[in-house]
VMD Tcl script that draws the C-alpha trace (Angstrom):
set ca {
  {13.03 2.80 4.79}
  {14.11 -0.62 6.35}
  {11.23 -2.75 5.01}
  {11.55 -1.63 1.49}
  {15.19 -2.14 1.69}
  {14.56 -5.53 2.74}
  {12.24 -6.21 -0.21}
  {14.78 -4.82 -2.59}
  {17.40 -7.13 -1.07}
  {15.11 -10.26 -1.40}
  {14.38 -9.17 -4.97}
  {17.98 -9.53 -5.98}
  {18.32 -13.25 -5.73}
  {14.63 -13.99 -6.26}
  {13.92 -11.92 -9.30}
  {10.76 -13.75 -10.34}
  {9.13 -13.32 -6.75}
  {6.59 -10.63 -6.29}
  {5.81 -9.32 -2.87}
  {2.49 -7.98 -1.33}
  {3.46 -6.21 1.90}
  {0.62 -5.67 4.29}
  {1.94 -4.49 7.56}
  {2.78 -0.96 8.35}
  {1.69 0.58 5.20}
  {0.53 4.18 5.76}
  {-0.46 6.97 3.39}
  {2.96 8.37 4.12}
  {5.00 5.37 2.94}
  {2.66 3.60 0.46}
  {4.49 5.20 -2.47}
  {7.85 3.73 -1.57}
  {6.40 0.31 -1.66}
  {4.19 0.49 -4.72}
  {7.03 2.04 -6.72}
  {9.15 -1.00 -6.24}
  {9.06 -3.31 -9.40}
  {8.82 -6.41 -7.13}
  {5.87 -5.27 -5.32}
  {2.67 -6.44 -6.89}
  {0.25 -4.80 -4.52}
  {0.09 -3.54 -0.88}
  {-2.37 -3.96 1.89}
  {-3.79 -0.78 3.08}
  {-5.84 -1.32 6.20}
  {-5.55 2.42 7.18}
  {-8.47 3.03 4.65}
  {-10.85 0.85 6.84}
  {-10.20 1.37 10.41}
  {-12.23 -0.85 12.68}
  {-14.03 2.00 14.34}
  {-15.42 3.39 11.04}
  {-16.43 -0.13 9.85}
  {-18.16 -0.91 13.32}
  {-20.02 2.49 13.10}
  {-20.88 2.01 9.45}
  {-19.45 5.36 8.60}
  {-19.13 4.75 4.83}
  {-18.68 8.24 3.98}
  {-15.37 8.45 6.23}
  {-14.27 5.14 4.64}
  {-15.01 6.41 1.11}
  {-12.87 9.56 1.83}
  {-10.01 7.44 3.09}
  {-10.09 5.35 0.02}
  {-10.46 8.19 -2.31}
  {-7.30 9.69 -0.56}
  {-5.45 6.44 -0.96}
  {-6.37 6.41 -4.80}
  {-5.12 9.94 -5.13}
  {-1.86 9.00 -3.42}
  {-1.29 5.91 -5.70}
  {-2.34 7.76 -8.87}
  {0.37 10.38 -7.99}
  {3.01 7.62 -8.17}
  {2.25 6.47 -11.64}
  {1.62 3.25 -9.86}
  {0.21 0.24 -11.49}
  {-3.50 -0.21 -11.49}
  {-4.92 -2.97 -9.41}
}
mol new
graphics top color blue
foreach p $ca { graphics top sphere $p radius 0.5 }
foreach p [lrange $ca 0 end-1] q [lrange $ca 1 end] { graphics top cylinder $p $q radius 0.2 }
display resetview
């Protein structure tokens, strides 16, 4: 993945820098980001799509968030 490779490349000379990628994160690639030691957190807007927020569909949003938590727990990822 090009973006994670970029983060890895930047981490080499800037070892003390931590990243919080926010664009292009999906349920399919979140693991590749959160597993990087230099990634502190990720932005996951797929969990709260505008249409569900606008319609107030809390159950659908809850289901997406629960799915994200399941994915992240499966990585051995760091708790937020």
